[in-house]
Backbone as a chain_set.jsonl record, in Angstrom:
{"seq": "MAKKAENSTAGSIKIQYYRSMIGYAKKQKEIVKSLGITKLNQTVTRPDSPATRGIVAKVPHLLRIVSGE", "coords": {"N": [[-18.192, 16.479, -35.922], [-18.708, 14.371, -33.196], [-18.154, 15.089, -29.744], [-15.919, 13.433, -27.532], [-16.584, 11.507, -24.587], [-14.612, 11.1, -22.742], [-11.926, 12.541, -20.799], [-10.298, 14.423, -22.656], [-9.195, 16.891, -23.044], [-7.719, 18.002, -21.014], [-4.905, 17.636, -18.773], [-2.3, 15.098, -18.926], [-0.598, 12.601, -20.885], [1.192, 9.501, -20.86], [3.453, 8.266, -23.136], [4.763, 5.427, -24.599], [7.515, 4.128, -26.347], [7.728, 1.186, -27.778], [8.409, -0.73, -29.706], [10.783, -1.493, -32.175], [11.615, 0.744, -34.843], [12.865, -0.085, -37.113], [12.83, -1.055, -40.43], [10.379, 0.036, -41.018], [8.386, 2.57, -42.648], [9.819, 5.736, -43.636], [8.303, 7.959, -42.964], [6.879, 7.075, -40.72], [8.947, 6.795, -38.903], [9.653, 9.459, -38.619], [7.386, 10.413, -37.352], [7.564, 9.224, -34.816], [9.956, 10.379, -33.905], [9.158, 13.028, -33.828], [7.778, 13.286, -31.498], [9.741, 13.468, -29.682], [11.056, 11.199, -28.965], [13.739, 8.995, -28.652], [14.943, 6.61, -27.932], [14.505, 3.061, -27.565], [11.869, 1.689, -25.631], [11.562, 4.023, -24.231], [9.817, 6.447, -22.32], [7.658, 9.17, -22.619], [6.115, 12.216, -21.529], [3.308, 13.872, -22.605], [1.026, 16.548, -23.518], [-2.424, 15.822, -23.088], [-4.272, 15.678, -25.757], [-6.479, 15.822, -28.601], [-4.873, 15.925, -30.883], [-2.384, 14.85, -30.078], [-3.168, 12.258, -29.364], [-3.97, 11.436, -31.874], [-1.554, 11.312, -33.247], [-0.338, 9.138, -31.958], [-2.158, 7.21, -32.698], [-1.601, 6.9, -35.372], [0.673, 5.329, -35.502], [0.292, 2.758, -34.025], [1.535, 0.338, -33.736], [4.062, 0.892, -32.955], [4.035, 2.723, -30.859], [2.552, 3.2, -27.604], [-0.017, 4.15, -25.314], [0.683, 4.52, -22.022], [-0.323, 5.302, -19.433], [-2.812, 7.555, -18.236], [-2.594, 10.793, -16.817]], "CA": [[-17.801, 15.292, -35.228], [-19.156, 14.397, -31.815], [-17.105, 15.134, -28.733], [-15.782, 12.215, -26.747], [-16.943, 11.664, -23.184], [-13.429, 11.046, -21.893], [-11.245, 13.79, -20.506], [-9.224, 14.512, -23.64], [-8.756, 18.269, -23.212], [-6.878, 18.431, -19.906], [-4.023, 16.607, -18.254], [-1.209, 14.632, -19.763], [-0.542, 11.156, -21.099], [2.524, 8.932, -21.02], [3.558, 7.508, -24.371], [5.945, 4.558, -24.582], [8.02, 3.602, -27.609], [7.987, -0.185, -27.351], [8.811, -1.625, -30.779], [11.765, -0.843, -33.032], [11.097, 1.258, -36.114], [13.66, -0.613, -38.219], [12.016, -1.736, -41.43], [9.138, 0.76, -41.264], [8.508, 3.711, -43.542], [10.492, 6.919, -43.109], [7.277, 8.825, -42.386], [6.577, 6.565, -39.388], [10.105, 7.128, -38.077], [9.554, 10.885, -38.346], [6.31, 10.597, -36.381], [8.102, 8.862, -33.502], [10.948, 11.38, -33.523], [8.491, 14.309, -33.585], [7.357, 13.294, -30.102], [10.935, 13.611, -28.853], [11.477, 9.875, -28.539], [14.957, 8.602, -29.358], [15.416, 5.281, -27.538], [13.513, 2.019, -27.371], [11.293, 1.615, -24.283], [11.541, 5.345, -23.611], [8.486, 6.966, -22.042], [7.602, 10.625, -22.571], [4.832, 12.767, -21.116], [2.841, 14.893, -23.532], [-0.329, 17.004, -23.191], [-3.488, 14.962, -23.582], [-5.108, 16.407, -26.698], [-6.82, 14.99, -29.765], [-3.741, 15.893, -31.807], [-1.404, 13.898, -29.561], [-3.741, 10.918, -29.495], [-3.965, 11.131, -33.299], [-0.191, 10.927, -33.601], [-0.144, 7.778, -31.461], [-3.037, 6.336, -33.481], [-0.968, 6.673, -36.675], [1.68, 4.266, -35.388], [-0.003, 1.983, -32.813], [2.446, -0.797, -33.677], [5.33, 1.366, -32.412], [3.795, 3.51, -29.655], [1.351, 2.9, -26.838], [-0.294, 5.034, -24.191], [0.903, 3.728, -20.823], [-1.337, 5.688, -18.453], [-3.178, 8.958, -18.264], [-2.453, 11.457, -15.518]], "C": [[-18.196, 15.419, -33.763], [-17.973, 14.411, -30.859], [-17.097, 13.842, -27.94], [-16.096, 12.508, -25.283], [-15.723, 11.683, -22.274], [-12.775, 12.412, -21.769], [-10.052, 13.955, -21.436], [-8.699, 15.933, -23.819], [-7.828, 18.744, -22.106], [-5.972, 17.282, -19.469], [-2.92, 16.24, -19.223], [-1.263, 13.119, -19.87], [0.916, 10.734, -21.22], [2.508, 8.034, -22.243], [4.86, 6.72, -24.336], [6.247, 4.076, -25.998], [8.489, 2.19, -27.327], [8.4, -1.148, -28.459], [9.722, -0.86, -31.731], [11.151, -0.399, -34.357], [11.935, 0.822, -37.312], [12.731, -1.363, -39.167], [10.695, -1.057, -41.727], [9.418, 1.989, -42.12], [9.153, 4.914, -42.849], [9.501, 7.86, -42.43], [6.936, 8.384, -40.956], [7.722, 6.85, -38.424], [10.07, 8.608, -37.689], [8.47, 11.177, -37.311], [6.812, 10.308, -34.978], [9.085, 9.927, -33.024], [10.313, 12.735, -33.218], [7.977, 14.417, -32.153], [8.536, 13.438, -29.144], [11.452, 12.285, -28.327], [12.689, 9.448, -29.357], [15.392, 7.174, -29.061], [14.25, 4.322, -27.338], [13.131, 1.933, -25.89], [11.332, 2.942, -23.53], [10.094, 5.78, -23.427], [8.561, 8.477, -21.934], [6.202, 11.049, -22.131], [4.494, 13.919, -22.049], [1.446, 15.347, -23.125], [-1.374, 16.084, -23.826], [-4.426, 15.798, -24.443], [-5.464, 15.478, -27.854], [-5.672, 14.877, -30.766], [-2.693, 14.864, -31.366], [-1.909, 12.471, -29.691], [-3.797, 10.482, -30.967], [-2.601, 10.694, -33.786], [0.064, 9.486, -33.181], [-0.984, 6.794, -32.28], [-2.465, 6.038, -34.868], [0.037, 5.532, -36.649], [1.433, 3.423, -34.13], [0.898, 0.759, -32.655], [3.815, -0.41, -33.118], [5.169, 2.063, -31.06], [2.563, 3.007, -28.925], [1.225, 3.905, -25.698], [-0.246, 4.178, -22.927], [-0.16, 4.03, -19.781], [-1.625, 7.166, -18.61], [-3.021, 9.555, -16.885], [-3.24, 12.727, -15.503]], "O": [[-18.027, 16.481, -33.164], [-16.927, 13.821, -31.131], [-18.143, 13.235, -27.707], [-15.896, 13.625, -24.806], [-15.781, 12.215, -21.166], [-13.05, 13.32, -22.552], [-8.92, 13.662, -21.052], [-7.838, 16.161, -24.669], [-7.205, 19.796, -22.245], [-6.238, 16.115, -19.758], [-2.64, 16.949, -20.191], [-1.891, 12.445, -19.055], [1.767, 11.52, -21.636], [1.659, 7.152, -22.371], [5.928, 7.275, -24.075], [5.352, 3.673, -26.741], [9.534, 2.0, -26.705], [8.718, -2.3, -28.163], [9.454, 0.297, -32.054], [10.286, -1.073, -34.916], [11.727, 1.319, -38.419], [11.943, -2.207, -38.74], [9.952, -1.513, -42.596], [10.571, 2.389, -42.285], [9.043, 5.082, -41.635], [9.833, 8.488, -41.425], [6.729, 9.225, -40.082], [7.485, 7.119, -37.246], [10.415, 8.966, -36.563], [8.618, 12.082, -36.49], [6.521, 11.059, -34.047], [9.047, 10.331, -31.862], [10.863, 13.511, -32.436], [7.764, 15.521, -31.651], [8.346, 13.519, -27.93], [12.204, 12.251, -27.353], [12.683, 9.522, -30.585], [16.13, 6.579, -29.847], [13.146, 4.735, -26.984], [13.979, 2.087, -25.011], [11.153, 2.967, -22.312], [9.246, 5.514, -24.278], [9.426, 9.01, -21.24], [5.229, 10.324, -22.339], [5.3, 14.827, -22.254], [0.74, 14.6, -22.447], [-1.215, 15.632, -24.96], [-5.269, 16.533, -23.928], [-4.808, 14.456, -28.053], [-5.519, 13.847, -31.423], [-2.181, 14.101, -32.186], [-1.161, 11.576, -30.084], [-3.684, 9.293, -31.266], [-2.493, 9.812, -34.637], [0.616, 8.7, -33.951], [-0.555, 5.666, -32.522], [-2.813, 5.024, -35.472], [0.232, 4.846, -37.653], [2.294, 3.38, -33.251], [1.01, 0.208, -31.56], [4.639, -1.281, -32.839], [6.063, 2.0, -30.216], [1.644, 2.46, -29.536], [2.216, 4.433, -25.192], [-1.024, 3.237, -22.772], [-0.829, 3.118, -19.295], [-0.775, 7.932, -19.064], [-3.289, 8.888, -15.885], [-3.251, 13.435, -14.496]]}, "num_chains": 1, "name": "protein.A"}
Protein backbone atom coordinates (compact mmCIF):
# COMPACT_ATOMS: atom_id res chain seq x y z
CA MET A 1 0.00 0.00 0.00
CA ALA A 2 1.32 3.43 -0.88
CA LYS A 3 2.22 5.85 1.88
CA LYS A 4 0.13 8.96 2.25
CA ALA A 5 1.69 12.37 1.72
CA GLU A 6 0.12 13.84 4.85
CA ASN A 7 1.85 13.83 8.20
CA SER A 8 0.20 10.73 9.66
CA THR A 9 3.12 9.39 11.71
CA ALA A 10 3.74 12.27 14.12
CA GLY A 11 1.67 14.61 16.24
CA SER A 12 -1.80 14.19 17.61
CA ILE A 13 -5.39 14.60 16.50
CA LYS A 14 -8.52 15.72 18.32
CA ILE A 15 -11.49 13.40 17.97
CA GLN A 16 -15.00 14.59 18.83
CA TYR A 17 -17.95 12.36 19.66
CA TYR A 18 -20.81 14.32 18.12
CA ARG A 19 -23.73 11.94 17.56
CA SER A 20 -25.40 9.61 20.05
CA MET A 21 -24.70 5.90 19.69
CA ILE A 22 -28.22 4.91 20.77
CA GLY A 23 -29.67 2.55 18.19
CA TYR A 24 -26.31 1.53 16.70
CA ALA A 25 -24.63 -1.85 16.89
CA LYS A 26 -22.84 -2.92 20.06
CA LYS A 27 -19.56 -3.18 18.14
CA GLN A 28 -19.79 0.52 17.20
CA LYS A 29 -20.43 1.46 20.83
CA GLU A 30 -17.33 -0.51 21.84
CA ILE A 31 -15.26 1.34 19.24
CA VAL A 32 -16.27 4.71 20.70
CA LYS A 33 -15.60 3.56 24.26
CA SER A 34 -12.19 2.14 23.27
CA LEU A 35 -11.04 5.69 22.56
CA GLY A 36 -11.92 6.69 26.12
CA ILE A 37 -14.98 8.68 25.13
CA THR A 38 -17.92 8.57 27.52
CA LYS A 39 -20.00 11.71 26.93
CA LEU A 40 -21.63 13.34 23.93
CA ASN A 41 -19.66 16.25 22.42
CA GLN A 42 -16.56 15.14 24.32
CA THR A 43 -13.23 15.77 22.59
CA VAL A 44 -10.16 13.61 23.21
CA THR A 45 -6.60 13.90 21.93
CA ARG A 46 -5.01 10.76 20.55
CA PRO A 47 -1.75 10.07 18.67
CA ASP A 48 -2.06 10.63 14.95
CA SER A 49 -1.46 7.18 13.47
CA PRO A 50 -3.05 5.09 10.74
CA ALA A 51 -4.59 2.89 13.43
CA THR A 52 -6.31 5.82 15.14
CA ARG A 53 -7.56 7.22 11.85
CA GLY A 54 -8.85 3.74 10.96
CA ILE A 55 -10.87 3.60 14.17
CA VAL A 56 -12.49 6.95 13.35
CA ALA A 57 -13.12 5.79 9.77
CA LYS A 58 -15.12 2.81 11.10
CA VAL A 59 -17.71 5.08 12.72
CA PRO A 60 -17.67 8.40 10.81
CA HIS A 61 -21.34 8.93 11.66
CA LEU A 62 -20.45 9.09 15.37
CA LEU A 63 -16.92 10.54 15.45
CA ARG A 64 -15.12 13.30 13.61
CA ILE A 65 -11.60 14.66 13.56
CA VAL A 66 -11.79 18.27 14.77
CA SER A 67 -8.25 19.46 14.08
CA GLY A 68 -4.75 18.11 13.83
CA GLU A 69 -1.99 19.41 16.06
